[in-house]
N, C-alpha and C positions, 0 to 999 in steps of 0.2 A: 667656711674656708678651712682647709686643712691646717692644723697647728704648725706643721712642719714648714709651711709656706709663709708664715707670719714673720719670721726672723726673730721671734722672741726666744729668750733662753728656755731650755728644757731641763728637767731634772729626771733622773732615774732614781727610783726608790726601791731598794731590794730588801725584803724581809725574809728572815729565816729563823728556824728553831735550832738553838745550840745550847741545850740545858746544862751541858758539862763545862761550858766556857766560863772561866773565872775572870774576875776583873783584871788581873795581871795579864792573862793571856789575851783578853780583848784589847787592852792597851797596846800590847806588843803587835797584835794583828793590825790595829788601826795605824800604828806608826809605820809598819812594813808596807801596808797598802798605800798610804800617803807617799811614801818614798817612791814606790813604783809609779804612782799617778803624777808625780811632780814633772815628769817629762812628757806628759800627754798634752798635746796642743788642743786648746779650746776648752779645757776643764777650768771652770771658774771657782768651784768649791767642792770640798769633800768632807762630809760629817758622818760620824758613827755613833749609834745609840744602842743601849741594851737595857732590858729589864731582867736583872739577874735573879729575881724571884721566880719568874715564869720561864726564863730561858729564851724569850723572844728578843731578837736583835734586828737591827736594820742599819742601812747606810744610804746616804743620799749623795748623788753626784750631780752637780749643776753644770750644764753645758752651754757654751756660747750660742750654739745653733744646732740644727739637726745634722749638718754635715760633720761637725765635731763628734757628736754622739755616734753617728754611723761609722766613722773612722775608728773610734774606740771599740765599738762592738765587733769589728773585724780584726782587732789587734791582738798581739801576744800579751800586751799589758792587761787586757781584760782577763785572759786566762790566768795570768800570774796573780792578779788580785783575788780571783776566785779561790786559788790554791792556798792563799794565806789562812783560810778558815775552813776549807773543805773537809778536813778530817774531823771537825767538830759539829758539822751541820747534820741534822736529822731530817730526813725528808727532802722535798724539793723547795728551793727558795722561790719566792714570788717576786716578780719585777713589774713595776708600773712605770710608765713614762708620762709625765705631766708637763704642762706648759706653765712657765712663770709669767704671770700677767701683772706682777707688781710693777707699778709705774714709778720706779725709783732710780733708774739708770744703773741697776745692778748692784747698788751699794748696801742693800738689805736694811735700810732704815726707813 
């Protein structure tokens, strides 16, 4: 069965290289992105991580369902989130979409 048809939450995981990104800049970027994402319907969680030694960073967005993710992918908010760090990214970001099959009602415990 196609994961999109299961009704389970989905996550997008975006990884990118930004070797010049400092901890302070990363914190500002995450706050700015979360501010943009606050108005996005169907977003359940947004988390940002970085390895400042290697310059590899990622963020995860958890979605209520595929319809919420698709709406985001077609939105101006997605472009605005990308622009928060675009000038620091080297190369092309990698994005994966995965299904959350944790049977916890979405509370993460």
